[in-house]
C-alpha positions as CSV (number, residue, x, y, z in Angstrom):
1,M,0.0,0.0,0.0
2,G,1.9,3.0,-1.3
3,D,-0.3,5.7,0.2
4,P,-2.1,4.5,3.4
5,R,-4.0,7.8,3.6
6,G,-4.8,8.1,-0.1
7,F,-8.5,7.3,0.5
8,L,-8.6,10.0,3.2
9,R,-6.8,12.6,1.1
10,V,-8.9,12.1,-2.0
11,R,-12.5,11.5,-1.2
12,T,-14.1,12.4,-4.5
13,R,-14.4,10.1,-7.6
14,R,-13.6,11.4,-11.1
15,E,-15.3,10.0,-14.2
16,L,-14.1,10.3,-17.7
17,A,-15.7,13.2,-19.6
18,E,-18.0,12.4,-22.5
19,R,-18.3,14.3,-25.7
20,P,-21.3,16.6,-26.1
21,V,-24.5,14.8,-27.0
22,E,-25.2,16.8,-30.1
23,E,-21.8,15.8,-31.4
24,R,-21.6,12.1,-30.6
25,I,-25.0,11.1,-31.9
26,R,-23.8,12.2,-35.3
27,D,-21.1,9.5,-35.4
28,W,-20.2,6.0,-34.1
29,F,-17.0,6.8,-32.3
30,D,-16.4,6.4,-28.6
31,V,-18.7,8.6,-26.5
32,H,-15.8,9.7,-24.2
33,A,-13.9,12.9,-24.8
34,E,-10.8,11.7,-23.0
35,D,-8.9,8.5,-22.4
36,G,-8.2,6.9,-19.1
37,L,-4.8,8.5,-18.6
38,Q,-5.5,11.9,-17.1
39,P,-3.6,14.1,-14.6
40,W,-5.9,12.7,-11.8
41,T,-5.6,9.0,-12.8
42,T,-2.7,8.1,-10.4
43,E,-4.3,10.2,-7.7
44,Q,-7.6,8.2,-8.1
45,A,-5.7,4.9,-8.0
46,A,-4.2,6.0,-4.7
47,R,-7.7,5.8,-3.1
48,C,-7.4,2.0,-3.1
49,M,-7.1,0.9,0.5
50,D,-5.2,-2.4,-0.2
51,C,-7.6,-4.1,2.2
52,G,-6.6,-7.1,4.2
53,T,-9.5,-8.9,2.6
54,P,-10.0,-7.4,-0.9
55,F,-13.7,-7.9,-1.4
56,C,-13.3,-6.3,-4.9
57,M,-11.7,-9.6,-6.0
58,T,-14.7,-11.6,-4.9
59,G,-16.8,-9.5,-7.2
60,C,-14.6,-10.3,-10.2
61,P,-14.9,-13.9,-11.6
62,L,-11.6,-13.5,-13.4
63,G,-9.7,-13.3,-10.1
64,N,-8.0,-10.0,-11.0
65,I,-5.5,-9.0,-8.4
66,I,-7.0,-5.6,-8.2
67,P,-5.1,-3.9,-5.3
68,E,-1.8,-4.8,-6.9
69,F,-2.6,-3.2,-10.3
70,N,-4.2,-0.3,-8.6
71,D,-1.0,0.5,-6.8
72,L,1.1,0.0,-10.0
73,V,-1.2,2.6,-11.7
74,R,-0.6,4.9,-8.7
75,Q,3.1,4.6,-9.4
76,G,2.8,4.9,-13.2
77,K,4.5,1.5,-13.6
78,W,2.6,0.6,-16.8
79,E,4.7,-2.4,-17.9
80,D,4.4,-4.0,-14.4
81,A,0.7,-3.2,-14.3
82,Y,0.1,-4.7,-17.7
83,H,1.8,-8.0,-16.8
84,R,-0.1,-8.1,-13.6
85,L,-3.4,-7.6,-15.3
86,S,-2.8,-9.8,-18.3
87,M,-2.1,-12.8,-16.0
88,T,-5.8,-13.0,-15.2
89,N,-7.6,-11.2,-18.1
90,N,-7.1,-11.9,-21.8
91,F,-9.0,-8.9,-23.1
92,P,-9.0,-6.0,-20.5
93,E,-9.6,-3.5,-23.4
94,V,-13.1,-5.1,-23.6
95,T,-14.0,-5.4,-19.9
96,G,-12.5,-2.0,-19.2
97,R,-15.1,-0.5,-21.5
98,I,-18.3,-2.6,-21.2
99,C,-18.1,-4.5,-17.9
100,P,-20.6,-3.2,-15.3
101,A,-17.8,-3.6,-12.8
102,P,-19.2,-5.8,-10.0
103,C,-15.7,-5.4,-8.5
104,E,-16.5,-1.8,-7.7
105,Q,-19.7,-2.6,-6.0
106,A,-17.7,-5.0,-3.7
107,C,-15.1,-2.3,-3.0
108,V,-14.7,-1.8,0.8
109,L,-14.2,1.9,0.3
110,G,-17.7,1.9,-1.3
111,I,-19.3,1.4,2.1
112,H,-18.9,5.0,3.0
113,Q,-17.3,6.7,-0.1
114,P,-17.6,6.3,-3.9
115,P,-15.6,3.2,-4.7
116,T,-12.2,3.0,-6.3
117,M,-12.0,3.5,-10.0
118,I,-11.1,-0.1,-10.7
119,K,-12.6,-0.2,-14.2
120,N,-10.8,3.0,-15.3
121,D,-7.5,1.7,-13.9
122,E,-8.0,-1.5,-16.0
123,L,-8.8,0.5,-19.1
124,T,-5.8,2.8,-18.6
125,I,-3.4,0.0,-18.1
126,I,-4.3,-1.8,-21.3
127,D,-4.5,1.4,-23.4
128,Q,-1.1,2.4,-22.2
129,A,0.3,-1.1,-22.9
130,W,-0.9,-0.9,-26.5
131,D,0.5,2.6,-26.9
132,L,3.9,1.6,-25.4
133,G,4.2,-1.6,-27.5
134,L,3.9,-3.9,-24.5
135,V,1.2,-6.1,-26.0
136,T,3.2,-8.7,-28.0
137,P,2.4,-12.2,-29.2
138,M,3.2,-15.0,-26.7
139,P,3.7,-18.1,-28.8
140,P,4.2,-21.4,-27.0
141,Q,7.7,-22.6,-26.3
142,R,6.8,-26.1,-27.6
143,L,4.0,-27.6,-29.6
144,T,2.0,-30.7,-28.6
145,D,0.5,-33.0,-31.2
146,M,-3.0,-32.2,-29.9
147,T,-5.7,-30.3,-31.9
148,V,-8.7,-28.4,-30.6
149,A,-11.7,-27.0,-32.5
150,I,-13.5,-24.1,-30.9
151,V,-17.0,-23.2,-32.2
152,G,-17.8,-19.6,-31.7
153,S,-15.5,-16.6,-31.4
154,G,-17.2,-14.6,-28.6
155,P,-15.3,-13.8,-25.4
156,S,-15.4,-17.3,-24.0
157,G,-14.3,-18.9,-27.2
158,L,-11.4,-16.5,-27.8
159,A,-10.2,-16.7,-24.2
160,C,-10.3,-20.5,-24.4
161,A,-8.5,-20.4,-27.7
162,Q,-5.7,-18.1,-26.5
163,Q,-5.0,-20.2,-23.4
164,L,-4.9,-23.5,-25.3
165,T,-2.7,-22.0,-28.0
166,R,-0.2,-20.7,-25.4
167,A,-0.3,-24.2,-23.9
168,G,1.1,-25.6,-27.2
169,H,-2.0,-27.1,-28.7
170,T,-3.1,-26.4,-32.3
171,V,-6.3,-24.5,-32.1
172,V,-8.8,-23.6,-34.8
173,V,-11.7,-21.2,-34.1
174,Y,-14.8,-21.5,-36.3
175,E,-17.1,-18.5,-36.7
176,R,-20.3,-18.4,-38.7
177,D,-20.2,-14.6,-39.2
178,D,-17.8,-12.9,-41.6
179,A,-15.6,-11.5,-38.8
180,I,-14.2,-12.7,-35.5
181,G,-15.6,-11.5,-32.2
182,G,-19.1,-12.9,-31.8
183,L,-21.2,-10.7,-29.5
184,M,-18.3,-8.2,-29.1
185,R,-18.2,-7.7,-32.9
186,Y,-21.8,-7.4,-33.9
187,G,-23.8,-7.3,-30.6
188,I,-22.2,-4.3,-28.9
189,P,-22.4,-0.9,-30.8
190,N,-19.2,0.7,-32.0
191,F,-19.7,3.8,-29.8
192,K,-19.2,1.5,-26.8
193,L,-16.5,-0.9,-28.2
194,D,-14.4,0.1,-31.2
195,K,-14.0,-3.0,-33.4
196,R,-10.4,-2.1,-34.2
197,L,-9.6,-3.2,-30.7
198,L,-10.8,-6.7,-31.6
199,D,-8.8,-6.7,-34.8
200,K,-5.6,-6.0,-32.9
201,R,-6.3,-9.0,-30.6
202,V,-7.0,-11.2,-33.5
203,R,-3.7,-10.3,-35.1
204,Q,-1.9,-11.0,-31.8
205,M,-3.6,-14.4,-31.5
206,E,-2.8,-15.3,-35.2
207,A,0.8,-14.5,-34.5
208,E,0.7,-16.8,-31.5
209,G,-0.6,-19.6,-33.7
210,T,-4.4,-19.6,-33.3
211,R,-6.2,-20.2,-36.6
212,F,-9.5,-18.6,-37.6
213,V,-12.1,-19.8,-40.0
214,T,-15.0,-17.4,-40.7
215,S,-18.2,-17.6,-42.6
216,T,-18.5,-21.3,-41.6
217,E,-21.4,-22.6,-39.7
218,I,-20.8,-25.9,-37.8
219,G,-23.8,-28.1,-38.4
220,R,-24.4,-26.9,-41.9
221,D,-21.0,-26.3,-43.6
222,I,-19.3,-28.9,-41.5
223,S,-21.2,-31.4,-39.4
224,W,-20.7,-31.6,-35.7
225,D,-19.8,-35.3,-35.8
226,D,-17.3,-34.6,-38.6
227,L,-15.7,-31.9,-36.6
228,R,-15.4,-34.2,-33.6
229,S,-13.7,-36.8,-35.8
230,R,-11.1,-34.3,-37.1
231,Y,-10.0,-32.9,-33.7
232,D,-8.8,-34.3,-30.4
233,A,-11.3,-32.1,-28.5
234,V,-14.1,-29.7,-29.4
235,V,-15.3,-26.7,-27.4
236,A,-18.8,-25.4,-28.0
237,A,-18.8,-21.7,-27.3
238,V,-21.8,-20.8,-29.3
239,G,-23.4,-18.4,-26.9
240,S,-27.0,-18.1,-25.9
241,T,-28.6,-17.0,-29.2
242,V,-32.2,-18.0,-29.1
243,P,-34.1,-14.8,-28.1
244,R,-37.0,-14.7,-25.7
245,D,-40.1,-13.9,-27.8
246,M,-43.4,-12.2,-26.9
247,S,-46.6,-14.1,-27.6
248,L,-48.9,-11.1,-28.1
249,P,-51.7,-10.5,-30.6
250,G,-50.2,-8.8,-33.7
251,R,-46.8,-10.4,-33.3
252,Q,-46.8,-11.4,-36.9
253,L,-46.8,-7.7,-38.1
254,E,-43.9,-6.4,-40.1
255,G,-41.6,-3.9,-38.3
256,I,-41.2,-6.0,-35.1
257,H,-37.7,-7.4,-34.7
258,F,-35.4,-8.8,-32.1
259,A,-32.7,-6.5,-30.8
260,M,-30.0,-8.9,-32.1
261,E,-31.4,-8.5,-35.6
262,F,-31.2,-4.8,-35.4
263,L,-27.9,-4.1,-33.6
264,P,-25.6,-6.2,-35.8
265,D,-26.8,-4.5,-39.0
266,A,-25.9,-1.1,-37.5
267,T,-22.3,-2.3,-37.0
268,R,-22.2,-3.9,-40.4
269,R,-23.1,-0.5,-42.0
270,V,-20.4,1.3,-40.0
271,Y,-17.8,-1.1,-41.5
272,G,-19.2,-1.2,-45.0
273,V,-20.5,-4.8,-44.6
274,K,-23.9,-5.6,-46.3
275,P,-26.7,-5.7,-43.7
276,V,-28.5,-9.0,-43.2
277,H,-31.9,-7.8,-42.1
278,D,-31.6,-4.2,-43.4
279,I,-33.4,-2.7,-40.4
280,T,-33.1,1.0,-39.7
281,A,-34.7,3.4,-37.2
282,K,-34.4,6.4,-39.5
283,D,-37.5,8.7,-39.4
284,K,-39.5,6.2,-37.3
285,H,-41.3,6.1,-34.0
286,V,-39.3,3.4,-32.2
287,I,-40.4,1.4,-29.2
288,I,-37.8,-0.8,-27.4
289,I,-39.3,-3.5,-25.1
290,G,-36.7,-4.2,-22.4
291,G,-34.7,-1.7,-20.4
292,G,-31.5,-3.6,-19.8
293,D,-28.1,-3.0,-21.4
294,T,-29.2,-4.3,-24.8
295,G,-32.2,-2.0,-24.7
296,S,-29.9,0.9,-24.0
297,D,-27.7,-0.1,-26.9
298,C,-30.8,-0.1,-29.1
299,L,-31.6,3.4,-27.9
300,G,-28.2,4.8,-28.7
301,T,-28.2,3.2,-32.1
302,S,-31.7,4.4,-33.0
303,L,-30.8,7.9,-32.1
304,R,-27.7,7.8,-34.3
305,Q,-29.8,6.5,-37.1
306,G,-32.2,9.4,-36.9
307,A,-35.3,8.1,-35.2
308,K,-38.2,10.5,-34.8
309,D,-38.5,9.4,-31.1
310,V,-37.6,6.4,-29.0
311,T,-39.5,4.9,-26.1
312,V,-38.0,2.3,-23.9
313,L,-40.5,0.1,-21.9
314,Q,-39.5,-1.6,-18.7
315,I,-41.9,-3.9,-16.9
316,M,-39.8,-3.5,-13.7
317,S,-39.9,-0.4,-11.5
318,K,-37.1,2.1,-11.8
319,E,-34.0,0.9,-9.9
320,P,-33.2,2.5,-6.6
321,D,-30.4,5.0,-6.2
322,I,-29.1,3.5,-3.0
323,R,-28.4,-0.2,-2.1
324,P,-31.6,-2.0,-1.1
325,D,-31.6,-4.0,2.2
326,G,-32.0,-7.2,0.3
327,Q,-28.8,-6.7,-1.7
328,P,-26.2,-6.0,1.0
329,W,-22.6,-5.2,0.3
330,P,-20.5,-6.8,-1.2
331,T,-23.1,-8.4,-3.5
332,Y,-24.0,-6.9,-6.8
333,A,-26.9,-4.5,-6.3
334,R,-29.3,-3.5,-9.0
335,L,-29.0,0.3,-8.8
336,Y,-30.1,2.9,-11.2
337,Q,-27.3,3.7,-13.5
338,K,-27.8,6.2,-16.3
339,T,-26.0,5.0,-19.4
340,S,-24.5,7.3,-22.0
341,S,-27.4,6.4,-24.4
342,M,-30.0,7.4,-21.8
343,E,-28.3,10.8,-21.6
344,E,-28.7,11.2,-25.4
345,G,-32.4,11.2,-25.6
346,G,-35.4,8.9,-25.6
347,T,-38.0,8.2,-22.9
348,Y,-37.9,5.4,-20.4
349,V,-41.3,4.2,-19.2
350,Y,-41.3,2.0,-16.1
351,D,-43.9,-0.4,-14.6
352,T,-45.4,-1.0,-18.0
353,D,-46.4,-4.2,-19.7
354,S,-47.1,-4.8,-23.4
355,V,-50.6,-5.9,-24.3
356,E,-51.0,-6.0,-28.1
357,F,-49.2,-5.0,-31.3
358,L,-51.5,-2.9,-33.6
359,G,-51.1,-2.6,-37.3
360,D,-52.4,-1.2,-40.5
361,E,-55.2,-2.9,-42.4
362,R,-53.4,-4.4,-45.4
363,V,-54.8,-7.9,-44.8
364,T,-57.7,-7.4,-47.3
365,V,-57.2,-10.5,-49.5
366,E,-60.5,-12.2,-50.3
367,S,-60.9,-15.7,-48.9
368,S,-61.7,-17.2,-52.3
369,A,-58.6,-15.8,-53.9
370,K,-56.5,-17.1,-51.0
371,A,-58.1,-20.5,-51.4
372,E,-57.1,-20.6,-55.0
373,G,-53.6,-19.6,-54.1
374,F,-53.5,-16.6,-56.5
375,V,-52.7,-13.9,-53.9
376,A,-50.4,-14.2,-50.9
377,D,-51.5,-12.9,-47.5
378,E,-50.0,-9.6,-46.4
379,K,-49.0,-9.3,-42.8
380,G,-49.5,-5.6,-42.5
381,H,-47.1,-3.3,-40.7
382,V,-47.0,-2.3,-37.0
383,T,-48.4,1.1,-36.2
384,G,-48.6,1.0,-32.5
385,L,-48.3,-0.9,-29.2
386,K,-51.0,-1.1,-26.6
387,V,-49.5,-1.0,-23.1
388,V,-50.8,-1.0,-19.5
389,N,-49.4,0.0,-16.2
390,V,-48.5,-2.8,-13.7
391,A,-48.0,-2.8,-10.0
392,P,-47.7,-5.4,-7.2
393,G,-51.1,-7.0,-6.4
394,E,-52.9,-10.2,-5.4
395,K,-52.0,-11.8,-8.7
396,G,-48.2,-11.2,-8.5
397,P,-45.7,-8.3,-8.8
398,F,-46.8,-7.4,-12.3
399,T,-50.6,-7.0,-11.9
400,R,-52.2,-5.0,-14.7
401,Q,-53.9,-1.9,-13.5
402,P,-57.4,-1.4,-15.0
403,G,-58.0,1.9,-16.8
404,T,-54.3,2.5,-17.6
405,E,-54.3,1.0,-21.1
406,R,-53.1,3.3,-23.9
407,V,-51.5,3.1,-27.3
408,L,-48.0,4.3,-28.2
409,P,-47.3,5.0,-31.9
410,A,-44.7,2.7,-33.4
411,D,-43.1,2.2,-36.8
412,L,-40.4,-0.1,-35.4
413,V,-40.6,-2.3,-32.3
414,L,-37.4,-3.9,-31.0
415,I,-37.8,-6.8,-28.6
416,S,-35.0,-6.9,-26.0
417,V,-36.1,-9.2,-23.2
418,G,-33.2,-11.6,-23.0
419,F,-32.2,-15.0,-24.4
420,L,-33.5,-18.4,-23.6
421,H,-30.7,-20.8,-24.5
422,P,-28.2,-21.7,-27.2
423,D,-29.3,-22.9,-30.6
424,T,-28.6,-26.6,-30.4
425,T,-30.8,-27.8,-33.3
426,T,-28.0,-29.3,-35.5
427,L,-25.8,-30.3,-32.5
428,L,-28.6,-32.5,-31.1
429,D,-29.1,-34.1,-34.5
430,Q,-25.5,-34.7,-35.3
431,L,-23.7,-35.0,-32.0
432,P,-26.4,-35.5,-29.3
433,V,-25.5,-33.9,-26.0
434,E,-27.5,-33.6,-22.8
435,L,-29.3,-30.3,-22.0
436,D,-30.2,-28.9,-18.6
437,R,-33.7,-27.9,-17.7
438,R,-33.2,-24.4,-19.2
439,G,-32.1,-25.7,-22.5
440,N,-28.4,-25.0,-22.0
441,I,-25.8,-27.6,-22.8
442,S,-25.2,-29.6,-19.7
443,R,-21.7,-30.0,-18.4
444,D,-19.8,-31.6,-15.4
445,K,-17.3,-29.9,-13.1
446,E,-14.7,-30.2,-15.9
447,F,-16.9,-28.3,-18.5
448,A,-17.3,-31.7,-20.3
449,T,-20.6,-32.5,-22.0
450,S,-22.1,-36.0,-22.2
451,Q,-20.1,-36.6,-25.4
452,D,-16.5,-37.6,-24.8
453,G,-14.0,-34.9,-25.8
454,V,-16.7,-32.3,-26.3
455,F,-16.7,-29.3,-23.9
456,V,-18.9,-26.2,-23.5
457,C,-18.1,-22.8,-22.0
458,G,-19.7,-19.4,-21.9
459,D,-23.4,-18.6,-22.2
460,A,-24.0,-21.9,-24.0
461,G,-23.5,-23.7,-20.7
462,R,-24.1,-21.0,-18.1
463,G,-26.9,-19.1,-19.7
464,Q,-27.1,-15.4,-20.6
465,S,-24.5,-13.6,-18.5
466,L,-21.7,-11.0,-18.7
467,V,-18.6,-10.7,-20.8
468,V,-16.4,-11.0,-17.7
469,W,-18.1,-14.3,-16.8
470,A,-17.6,-15.5,-20.3
471,L,-13.9,-14.8,-20.2
472,A,-13.6,-16.6,-16.8
473,E,-15.5,-19.6,-18.3
474,G,-13.2,-19.7,-21.4
475,R,-10.1,-19.7,-19.2
476,S,-11.4,-22.4,-16.9
477,C,-12.6,-24.5,-19.8
478,A,-9.2,-24.3,-21.4
479,A,-7.6,-25.7,-18.2
480,A,-10.1,-28.6,-18.3
481,V,-9.4,-29.3,-22.0
482,D,-5.7,-29.2,-21.4
483,R,-6.0,-31.6,-18.5
484,Y,-8.2,-33.9,-20.7
485,L,-5.6,-33.9,-23.5
486,T,-2.4,-34.2,-21.5
487,G,-3.4,-35.5,-18.1
488,A,-2.4,-32.4,-16.2
489,T,-2.4,-28.6,-16.6
490,E,-0.7,-25.5,-15.5
491,L,-3.4,-23.2,-16.9
492,P,-5.4,-21.2,-14.3
493,A,-9.1,-22.0,-13.7
494,P,-10.7,-19.0,-12.0
495,I,-14.2,-20.5,-11.7
496,V,-16.1,-23.8,-11.7
497,P,-19.2,-24.3,-13.8
498,S,-21.5,-24.2,-10.9
499,Q,-20.2,-20.9,-9.6
500,R,-22.8,-18.1,-9.8
501,Q,-22.8,-14.4,-9.1
502,M,-25.0,-13.3,-6.2
503,T,-27.1,-11.1,-8.4
504,L,-27.2,-11.1,-12.2
505,P,-27.2,-7.6,-13.6
506,R,-29.2,-7.2,-16.8
C-alpha cells in the first residue's frame, strides 16, 4: 500500500468526460472525450485501500489481483501493471469498456465513499500497454500434437483459444459470421466498443498460432460429428442466441424485430458490410421493449440512425439510487445507472407491460382468392403498441392496472427481453449432448458434455451472462481441456461451472 492515507486525502471520484450529446449522436465513435490517462488518474488509484480482505476480488470472476494493479497505476509503472493484469484477463480492453464492474460494488471503500475507479484503472493499463508496444504475441515454447476446435468466437471462445494455443495445442476457431468477435463484434455498438480493438487482438492471436475460419457454420457447412472426428477435442462456445419472444396479438406484423437482428446490422453498416436484415430506425417512431443494457444499446443506435422518437419500456420499477436492504454489500446491487445512451435522448417508461401490437389494415385479400392460391397474405405493418401499467397486487408483482391501457405509436418495435438458451438444433441431430432444464448444454465440473471430448463454455452452458463471466468460463474450460488432452495442466481456472454471481445484472 503505497499511500495509506490516499482514500482520506482524495474523497471524490472522477469520471471520464463524455463528448457533447449533439456531437456524438452524429457518429459511431467512442462517447468519451478523453482516455483513461488523465492528470488525476494516479491520484484516483491511490484511493485503493489495499484491504486485508480485498472484497473487490470476490466481485470479479476472473480473479484479477485488483489492489496490486491499482498500486502500480498509482506509481505509473505501466509495464508491471500490464503484466499483472494480463495474467488474469485476456481482453481487458473489452472489460475495461463494457463490464458493469461488479468489483467496484464490492469495494470496501464503497461502504462510505464512492468506490475506487477499478474499471478505469484497468482501461488505462491496457491502453497504455498498446501505446507503449507492450502487448506482443506470446507463442508457446513447444507444440503438442493435440488439436482443438472451438466453435464460436465470442469472449469465452477467444479466451479459451488463446489459453490453449499458449499451452502448445493447435487451435482452430470457427465463426459463422464474416468476422471474429461474436457478441463483441456485432452485438455491442461501435460507440461502446471500437472493433479495431478486436482486430488488434485477432492479429496477436494469429501471431501466437491460433487459426481462424470465418463464414463457416458448424452443423451446416461442417457437421458436428465430422468436426469431432477431425480434432482431439471440441469446445462449443456458441453463446445463448435463441431470443425470448413475446406471444402477443399482432406479433406477426412487419416492423417487429429482435434486438439482435437490429444491432448487428448497424455495426455492419459502419464497417461497410452488407446488412443481413436491413433494419433502420431512420424517421421512425421506435419502441424498445426491455430496459437492460441491450435496450440501452438499441436506444443509442436508434438515435444515431435518426429516429423520430424512441420509447424504452421496462416492466420493472425504476431501480433505486441506494443499495436495497435485500442486496447488501458486497453483493452486486441493482441500482439505477444512467447510461450514455440514456443521456442522449429517448423516454424510459417503467412499470409498464405490453398488451397487443397494432397494425395497418393491409390484410384485405378475399378468402376465395386465398383459397385458389393466387394472392399471398400480407402481414400488415406495425403502427402502435397497446400497453398497460403494472403494480404489485394479489396476482403477482406485475398485476395489470385497470383503466391504464393506452396506445403508443410505433413504426419499429425492438424486442430486447433476453435470451432463452443456445441454438442446439444441429448439435442435437449430429452429436447429441444432454441439455439442462433451461435448454443450455449440460456439463460436469470439468466443463465436459455428455459426449467424450466435447466441452462447453460461456453462455451456451451458463446461460445469458456478462462478458467478464464468459472470459472466466473460457479460461477455466481451457484448463479442463488441457487436462483432458495431457493428463495435467498449469493453466489457471478462476471458476467452476456451478459458480454463480450473487445477483445477475441485466
